[in-house]
C-alpha positions as CSV (number, residue, x, y, z in Angstrom):
1,X,22.5,8.0,15.2
2,X,20.9,6.7,12.1
3,X,22.9,3.5,11.9
4,X,22.5,2.9,15.7
5,X,18.7,3.3,15.4
6,X,18.6,0.9,12.5
7,X,20.7,-1.7,14.2
8,X,18.7,-1.5,17.5
9,X,15.3,-1.7,15.7
10,X,16.4,-4.5,13.4
11,X,17.4,-6.9,16.3
12,X,14.2,-6.3,18.2
13,X,11.9,-6.4,15.1
14,X,13.4,-9.7,13.9
15,X,12.5,-11.3,17.3
16,X,8.9,-10.2,16.9
17,X,7.8,-9.4,13.3
18,X,4.1,-8.9,14.1
19,X,4.3,-6.7,17.1
20,X,7.9,-5.4,17.1
21,X,7.3,-3.2,20.2
22,X,10.7,-2.4,21.6
23,X,12.5,0.0,23.9
24,X,15.0,2.0,21.9
25,X,18.5,2.3,23.5
26,X,18.9,5.6,21.7
27,X,16.4,7.3,19.4
28,X,15.5,10.6,17.9
29,X,12.8,12.9,19.3
30,X,9.3,11.3,18.8
31,X,8.5,12.0,15.2
32,X,5.4,13.9,13.9
33,X,3.4,11.8,11.5
34,X,1.4,13.0,8.5
35,X,-0.7,10.4,6.7
36,X,-2.1,11.7,3.3
37,X,-4.8,9.5,2.0
38,X,-6.2,9.9,-1.5
39,X,-9.5,8.8,-2.9
40,X,-9.6,6.6,-6.1
41,X,-6.0,7.5,-7.0
42,X,-4.6,4.9,-9.4
43,X,-1.2,3.2,-9.3
44,X,-0.2,5.0,-12.4
45,X,-1.4,8.5,-11.4
46,X,1.8,10.1,-10.3
47,X,4.6,11.1,-12.6
48,X,7.1,9.1,-10.5
49,X,4.8,6.0,-11.3
50,X,4.6,6.8,-15.0
51,X,1.8,9.4,-15.3
52,X,2.0,11.7,-18.4
53,X,0.4,15.0,-19.6
54,X,0.8,16.5,-16.1
55,X,3.5,16.7,-13.5
56,X,3.5,16.0,-9.8
57,X,6.9,17.5,-8.8
58,X,6.2,17.8,-5.1
59,X,5.2,14.1,-4.9
60,X,8.2,13.1,-7.1
61,X,10.4,15.0,-4.7
62,X,8.9,13.1,-1.8
63,X,9.8,9.8,-3.7
64,X,13.3,11.0,-4.3
65,X,13.8,12.0,-0.7
66,X,12.4,8.8,0.7
67,X,11.0,5.4,-0.3
68,X,8.7,4.5,-3.2
69,X,6.7,1.3,-2.8
70,X,5.8,-0.8,-5.9
71,X,3.9,-3.6,-4.2
72,X,1.7,-1.7,-1.8
73,X,-1.9,-2.9,-1.3
74,X,-5.0,-1.1,0.1
75,X,-7.0,-3.0,2.7
76,X,-9.9,-3.3,0.3
77,X,-10.8,-1.8,-3.1
78,X,-13.7,0.4,-1.8
79,X,-14.1,3.6,0.3
80,X,-15.3,2.8,3.8
81,X,-13.7,-0.6,4.0
82,X,-10.3,0.7,3.0
83,X,-10.5,3.5,5.6
84,X,-11.5,1.1,8.3
85,X,-8.4,-0.9,7.4
86,X,-5.8,1.9,7.4
87,X,-7.0,3.4,10.7
88,X,-7.4,0.1,12.7
89,X,-4.7,-2.1,11.2
90,X,-7.3,-4.7,10.5
91,X,-8.8,-6.4,7.4
92,X,-12.1,-4.4,7.2
93,X,-14.3,-7.5,7.5
94,X,-12.7,-8.2,10.9
95,X,-14.2,-5.0,12.2
96,X,-17.5,-5.3,10.4
97,X,-17.1,-2.7,7.8
98,X,-17.7,-3.4,4.1
99,X,-18.4,-1.5,0.9
100,X,-19.1,2.3,1.0
101,X,-21.5,3.5,3.7
102,X,-24.4,5.5,2.4
103,X,-25.9,8.7,3.9
104,X,-28.7,6.6,5.4
105,X,-26.4,4.0,6.9
106,X,-27.1,3.1,10.6
107,X,-23.6,1.7,11.2
108,X,-20.1,3.0,11.5
109,X,-16.6,2.1,12.8
110,X,-17.2,0.7,16.3
111,X,-15.9,3.1,18.9
112,X,-14.6,0.1,20.7
113,X,-12.0,-0.4,18.0
114,X,-8.7,1.5,18.5
115,X,-7.6,3.8,15.7
116,X,-4.1,5.1,14.9
117,X,-5.2,8.3,16.6
118,X,-6.1,6.5,19.8
119,X,-2.9,4.6,19.9
120,X,-0.8,7.8,19.4
121,X,-2.9,9.9,21.8
122,X,-1.7,7.7,24.6
123,X,1.7,9.1,23.8
124,X,0.5,12.7,24.1
125,X,0.1,13.2,20.3
126,X,-2.1,16.0,19.1
127,X,-4.4,14.5,16.5
128,X,-6.4,15.8,13.6
129,X,-8.5,14.3,10.8
130,X,-9.1,16.5,7.8
131,X,-11.1,15.6,4.7
132,X,-13.3,12.6,3.9
133,X,-14.2,10.4,6.9
134,X,-16.7,7.8,5.6
135,X,-16.7,5.6,8.6
136,X,-20.2,6.6,9.9
137,X,-21.8,10.0,9.8
138,X,-23.7,9.7,13.1
139,X,-22.1,11.6,15.9
140,X,-20.9,8.6,17.8
141,X,-18.8,7.5,14.8
142,X,-17.3,10.8,13.8
143,X,-13.5,11.4,14.3
144,X,-13.8,13.3,17.7
145,X,-15.2,10.1,19.1
146,X,-12.5,8.0,17.4
147,X,-9.3,9.5,18.9
148,X,-9.0,12.8,17.0
149,X,-8.8,16.1,18.8
150,X,-10.2,18.0,15.8
151,X,-12.0,17.3,12.5
152,X,-12.9,19.2,9.4
153,X,-14.4,17.5,6.3
154,X,-17.1,15.5,4.6
155,X,-18.7,12.6,6.4
156,X,-18.8,10.5,3.2
157,X,-18.1,10.6,-0.5
158,X,-18.5,13.8,-2.5
159,X,-20.8,12.1,-5.0
160,X,-23.4,11.3,-2.3
161,X,-25.5,14.5,-2.9
162,X,-28.6,15.4,-4.8
163,X,-26.8,16.7,-7.8
164,X,-26.3,15.1,-11.2
165,X,-23.0,14.4,-13.0
166,X,-23.4,17.7,-14.9
167,X,-23.7,19.7,-11.7
168,X,-27.5,20.3,-12.1
169,X,-30.0,19.4,-9.3
170,X,-31.1,15.7,-9.5
171,X,-34.5,14.9,-11.0
172,X,-37.2,14.6,-8.3
173,X,-37.6,10.8,-8.7
174,X,-34.0,9.8,-9.3
175,X,-31.8,7.8,-7.0
176,X,-29.6,10.9,-6.3
177,X,-32.5,12.9,-5.2
178,X,-32.8,10.8,-2.1
179,X,-29.4,12.1,-0.8
180,X,-29.2,15.0,1.6
181,X,-27.3,18.1,0.8
182,X,-23.5,17.4,1.3
183,X,-22.5,18.7,4.8
184,X,-19.1,20.1,5.7
185,X,-18.5,19.2,9.4
186,X,-16.2,21.0,11.8
187,X,-15.8,19.0,15.0
188,X,-19.2,17.4,15.4
189,X,-21.3,20.1,13.8
190,X,-22.3,21.1,10.2
191,X,-20.9,24.5,9.3
192,X,-21.7,24.6,5.6
193,X,-23.7,23.0,2.9
194,X,-22.0,22.1,-0.3
195,X,-24.5,22.5,-3.1
196,X,-22.5,23.0,-6.3
197,X,-19.4,21.9,-8.1
198,X,-18.0,25.4,-7.5
199,X,-18.4,24.7,-3.8
200,X,-16.5,21.4,-4.2
201,X,-13.7,23.2,-6.1
202,X,-12.8,24.8,-2.8
203,X,-12.3,21.6,-0.9
204,X,-8.7,20.8,-1.6
205,X,-7.6,24.3,-0.7
206,X,-9.8,24.3,2.4
207,X,-8.3,21.0,3.6
208,X,-4.8,22.2,2.9
209,X,-5.1,25.5,4.7
210,X,-6.6,23.8,7.8
211,X,-3.7,21.2,7.7
212,X,-1.1,24.0,7.6
213,X,-2.7,25.7,10.5
214,X,-2.8,22.5,12.5
215,X,0.9,21.9,11.8
216,X,1.8,25.5,12.8
217,X,-0.2,25.4,16.0
218,X,1.4,22.2,17.1
219,X,5.0,22.8,16.2
220,X,6.0,22.3,19.8
221,X,3.9,19.1,20.3
222,X,4.2,15.7,18.6
223,X,1.2,15.4,16.2
224,X,-0.6,13.0,14.0
225,X,-2.3,14.5,10.9
226,X,-4.7,12.4,8.9
227,X,-5.4,14.3,5.7
228,X,-7.9,12.4,3.6
229,X,-8.6,14.3,0.4
230,X,-12.0,14.0,-1.3
231,X,-10.3,14.1,-4.7
232,X,-9.8,12.6,-7.3
233,X,-13.1,10.8,-6.5
234,X,-15.8,12.0,-8.9
235,X,-17.3,14.5,-9.3
236,X,-14.0,16.2,-10.0
237,X,-13.7,19.8,-9.0
238,X,-10.6,22.1,-9.1
239,X,-9.9,25.6,-8.0
240,X,-9.1,28.4,-10.4
241,X,-5.4,28.1,-9.5
242,X,-5.2,24.9,-11.6
243,X,-8.2,24.8,-13.8
244,X,-7.2,24.1,-17.4
245,X,-3.5,23.8,-16.5
246,X,-2.8,20.2,-17.5
247,X,-2.8,18.5,-20.9
248,X,-5.0,15.7,-19.6
249,X,-8.0,17.9,-18.8
250,X,-9.9,18.0,-15.5
251,X,-8.3,14.9,-14.0
252,X,-4.8,16.2,-14.6
253,X,-5.8,19.6,-13.2
254,X,-7.0,17.9,-10.0
255,X,-3.8,15.9,-9.6
256,X,-1.7,19.1,-10.1
257,X,-3.7,20.7,-7.3
258,X,-3.2,17.7,-5.0
259,X,0.5,18.0,-5.7
260,X,0.4,21.7,-4.8
261,X,-1.3,20.7,-1.5
262,X,1.5,18.3,-0.7
263,X,4.0,21.1,-1.5
264,X,2.2,23.4,1.0
265,X,2.4,20.7,3.7
266,X,6.1,20.2,3.1
267,X,6.7,23.9,3.1
268,X,4.8,24.3,6.4
269,X,7.1,21.6,8.0
270,X,10.2,23.4,6.7
271,X,9.0,26.8,7.9
272,X,8.3,25.5,11.4
273,X,11.5,23.6,11.7
274,X,9.7,20.2,11.6
275,X,10.8,18.6,8.4
276,X,13.6,16.5,9.9
277,X,11.4,15.1,12.6
278,X,8.3,14.2,10.6
279,X,7.4,11.0,8.9
280,X,5.2,11.7,5.8
281,X,3.1,8.9,4.3
282,X,1.2,9.3,1.0
283,X,-1.0,6.6,-0.4
284,X,-4.6,5.9,-1.7
285,X,-7.7,4.1,-0.6
286,X,-8.1,2.0,-3.8
287,X,-7.5,2.1,-7.6
288,X,-9.3,4.3,-10.2
289,X,-13.0,4.2,-11.0
290,X,-12.4,3.3,-14.6
291,X,-15.8,3.6,-16.1
292,X,-15.6,7.4,-15.6
293,X,-13.2,7.5,-18.5
294,X,-11.3,10.8,-18.7
295,X,-12.4,11.7,-15.2
296,X,-10.8,8.5,-13.8
297,X,-7.1,7.7,-13.2
298,X,-4.7,5.0,-14.4
299,X,-3.8,1.6,-13.1
300,X,-0.5,1.8,-14.8
301,X,-1.4,-1.4,-16.8
302,X,-2.7,-3.4,-13.9
303,X,-6.0,-5.4,-14.3
304,X,-9.4,-3.9,-13.5
305,X,-9.8,-1.0,-11.1
306,X,-11.8,0.2,-8.1
307,X,-14.3,-2.3,-6.8
308,X,-12.1,-5.3,-7.9
309,X,-9.7,-7.6,-6.0
310,X,-7.5,-7.7,-9.1
311,X,-4.3,-5.6,-8.8
312,X,-5.8,-2.5,-10.4
313,X,-8.3,-2.3,-7.6
314,X,-5.9,-2.7,-4.7
315,X,-2.3,-1.9,-5.7
316,X,-1.8,1.8,-5.0
317,X,1.1,4.2,-5.0
318,X,2.8,4.7,-1.6
319,X,5.6,7.2,-0.7
320,X,7.2,7.7,2.6
321,X,9.7,10.3,3.8
322,X,11.5,10.4,7.2
323,X,14.8,12.3,7.0
324,X,17.7,10.6,8.7
325,X,15.8,7.2,8.9
326,X,14.6,6.4,5.4
327,X,17.4,6.4,3.0
328,X,16.8,8.8,0.1
329,X,15.9,7.4,-3.3
330,X,14.9,4.0,-2.0
331,X,12.6,1.7,-4.0
332,X,10.8,-1.1,-2.1
333,X,9.5,-4.0,-4.1
334,X,8.4,-6.0,-1.0
335,X,4.8,-6.7,-0.3
336,X,3.1,-4.3,2.2
337,X,-0.3,-2.9,2.9
338,X,-2.2,0.0,4.4
339,X,-3.1,-2.2,7.3
340,X,0.6,-2.3,8.2
341,X,0.8,1.4,9.0
342,X,-0.7,1.2,12.5
343,X,1.7,-1.4,13.9
344,X,4.6,0.3,12.2
345,X,3.7,3.6,13.9
346,X,3.3,1.8,17.2
347,X,6.9,0.6,16.9
348,X,8.3,4.0,15.9
349,X,6.5,5.7,18.8
350,X,7.1,2.9,21.3
351,X,3.3,2.7,21.7
352,X,1.2,-0.3,22.7
353,X,-0.8,-2.1,20.1
354,X,-4.7,-2.3,20.3
355,X,-5.9,-4.9,22.8
356,X,-8.0,-6.6,20.1
357,X,-6.5,-8.7,17.3
358,X,-5.2,-6.8,14.3
359,X,-3.9,-8.0,11.0
360,X,-1.1,-5.5,10.1
361,X,2.5,-6.3,10.5
362,X,5.4,-4.0,11.4
363,X,7.1,-2.9,8.2
364,X,9.7,-0.5,9.8
365,X,12.6,-2.7,8.6
366,X,11.5,-1.9,5.0
367,X,11.5,1.8,5.7
368,X,15.0,1.5,7.2
369,X,16.3,-0.3,4.1
370,X,16.8,-3.9,5.5
371,X,16.8,-5.9,2.3
372,X,17.0,-9.2,4.2
373,X,13.6,-8.9,5.9
374,X,10.2,-9.8,4.6
375,X,7.6,-8.7,7.2
376,X,4.5,-9.4,5.1
377,X,4.5,-12.8,3.4
378,X,0.8,-13.1,2.6
379,X,-2.3,-11.0,2.0
380,X,-6.1,-11.7,1.8
381,X,-8.2,-10.1,-0.8
382,X,-11.7,-9.7,0.6
383,X,-14.5,-7.8,-1.1
384,X,-18.2,-7.2,-0.9
385,X,-19.6,-8.1,2.5
386,X,-17.2,-11.0,3.2
387,X,-16.1,-12.7,0.0
388,X,-12.6,-14.1,0.0
389,X,-11.8,-13.5,-3.7
390,X,-8.0,-14.1,-3.7
391,X,-5.0,-14.9,-1.6
392,X,-1.4,-14.0,-2.1
393,X,1.8,-15.5,-0.8
394,X,5.1,-14.2,-2.0
395,X,5.0,-13.7,-5.7
396,X,2.0,-16.0,-6.2
397,X,-1.6,-14.9,-6.2
398,X,-4.5,-17.3,-6.4
399,X,-7.8,-15.8,-7.6
400,X,-10.9,-17.8,-6.7
401,X,-14.0,-18.2,-8.9
402,X,-16.3,-15.3,-7.8
403,X,-18.8,-12.9,-9.2
404,X,-17.2,-9.5,-9.4
405,X,-16.9,-6.2,-11.2
406,X,-15.3,-5.9,-14.6
407,X,-14.8,-2.9,-16.8
408,X,-13.4,-4.9,-19.7
409,X,-15.5,-4.7,-22.9
410,X,-17.4,-1.6,-21.9
411,X,-17.0,1.9,-23.4
412,X,-16.0,4.2,-20.5
413,X,-17.9,7.4,-19.8
414,X,-16.6,10.9,-20.2
415,X,-16.6,14.4,-18.7
416,X,-18.0,13.2,-15.4
417,X,-20.6,10.8,-16.7
418,X,-20.0,7.0,-16.0
419,X,-19.9,4.2,-18.6
420,X,-21.4,0.8,-17.9
421,X,-19.8,-2.0,-16.0
422,X,-20.7,-5.6,-15.2
423,X,-21.0,-6.0,-11.4
424,X,-21.4,-9.8,-11.5
425,X,-19.0,-11.1,-14.1
426,X,-18.2,-14.7,-13.3
427,X,-14.4,-14.5,-12.8
428,X,-12.7,-17.9,-13.1
429,X,-10.1,-19.4,-10.7
430,X,-6.6,-18.5,-11.7
431,X,-3.0,-18.5,-10.5
432,X,-0.8,-15.6,-11.4
433,X,2.9,-14.9,-10.9
434,X,3.1,-11.3,-9.7
435,X,6.8,-11.1,-10.5
436,X,6.4,-11.9,-14.2
437,X,2.7,-11.0,-14.7
438,X,1.5,-8.2,-12.4
439,X,-1.3,-7.5,-15.0
440,X,-2.8,-10.9,-14.2
441,X,-3.1,-11.9,-17.8
442,X,-1.8,-15.4,-17.8
443,X,-3.4,-18.2,-15.7
444,X,-0.7,-20.7,-14.8
445,X,-2.5,-22.9,-12.3
446,X,-2.2,-26.0,-14.4
447,X,1.6,-25.7,-14.3
448,X,2.0,-25.3,-10.5
449,X,-0.5,-27.5,-8.7
450,X,1.7,-27.5,-5.6
451,X,1.4,-23.7,-5.4
452,X,-2.3,-23.9,-5.8
453,X,-2.6,-26.4,-3.0
454,X,-0.4,-24.2,-0.7
455,X,-2.5,-21.1,-1.3
456,X,-5.8,-23.0,-0.8
457,X,-4.5,-24.1,2.6
458,X,-3.9,-20.4,3.4
459,X,-7.4,-19.6,2.2
460,X,-8.9,-22.3,4.5
461,X,-7.1,-20.8,7.5
462,X,-8.4,-17.4,6.5
463,X,-12.0,-18.7,6.2
464,X,-11.8,-20.3,9.7
465,X,-10.7,-16.9,11.1
466,X,-12.7,-14.4,9.0
467,X,-15.2,-16.4,7.1
468,X,-16.2,-16.4,3.4
469,X,-19.7,-15.7,2.2
470,X,-19.0,-17.4,-1.1
471,X,-18.2,-20.7,0.8
472,X,-20.9,-19.9,3.4
473,X,-18.4,-19.9,6.3
474,X,-19.0,-17.4,9.1
475,X,-15.6,-17.1,10.6
476,X,-14.7,-17.2,14.3
477,X,-13.1,-13.9,14.9
478,X,-15.1,-11.2,13.2
479,X,-16.3,-8.2,15.3
480,X,-19.4,-6.1,15.0
481,X,-19.6,-2.6,13.5
482,X,-21.0,0.1,15.7
483,X,-24.7,0.7,15.4
484,X,-26.3,4.1,15.8
485,X,-28.4,4.6,18.9
């Protein structure tokens, strides 16, 4: 069955690499899908990616039993934009989402956009979103209006509350004081107010227990579970089960609890007889927030971090397990992105793609171990509202001159307090060979003018389609975010 499925899919996918929708001659029962999405988890933050001073055995097991990606990119290096990308299969600027939406934002993900949940619900999937949403906190933008049957979580980041970094109430005239109390939402309604770090320490367990109940309730239905953890975004908080357990301090404790959560999810699948028919995907929204020092993660040696279009900001860990389809112990070095998940799931479930244009490509051949395929050949690194900061094709990445964040040269903060950063450092144009120099340390544009010319042509095509604020180009095919009524 496995080889027949691989053969059937490979032929159809090769004929249509973007859409890849095909009728399977013979296929297994429609798989359940679990997408676990971390917040600010760095490329080097799992022990199977090189982390030290704590262990992530359940995630390491996931890697051993499936595929580990080494060239996997988030849609953008910041919260809301990244989430818009993974759920719609689009570059975030195509759907009008940029940056991190604040508690006073009047916009959100346009309900006219189709999410993964809406695509799968047409195939009678039960759908749940648990954890951080951050695509609009007004009712019309919440998950129940975006294809999900149920929701439990925070409407935005866990640092958007009137509490200082030390856990004490914010001073009356400070920026943080303007934030409302952090609400926990069930469905469309607030059920609890999170006021202290002790309250936040319950979140990972709360999300996990709700996820396990959803799995158990739907063991006889195909389901899609989107579990978007609030951690390890600052402020860090961990339950008593793991507090003080790692050699790396609070950050290591939090990662150990996240690993426990993954173990609980996998155990629930096994206990309900669902493990063999479930695709599990684990990845992150962007890289680590480096100026938080010992409360931030690791890029594994990549340049810069969250809020930057250098690799430390956008290259993230990604693990996938699908017994009987993904060969165990696979390592994939091909280029792929979070925006590729929606079209890939559409192929797997024989679902129709969204009617509006998307940017993701079908990477199922990579999951099935086809070493001769290369579904994603290029990638666009947009940031801020609509700045095209870099483009990549194959192993080459061209970074354009742009003002951007840098952590280099600043002393990082500690124990929950941030250090300084330069938000408008004048980054120079540079060409980098991702095969030899993934840390983007050596600018080789003078040696490869033909490569620079090819990548600039790719950038010109992107600007015509999506625009570029740096070049003052609007773009023909951007869509509006939703606006609160």
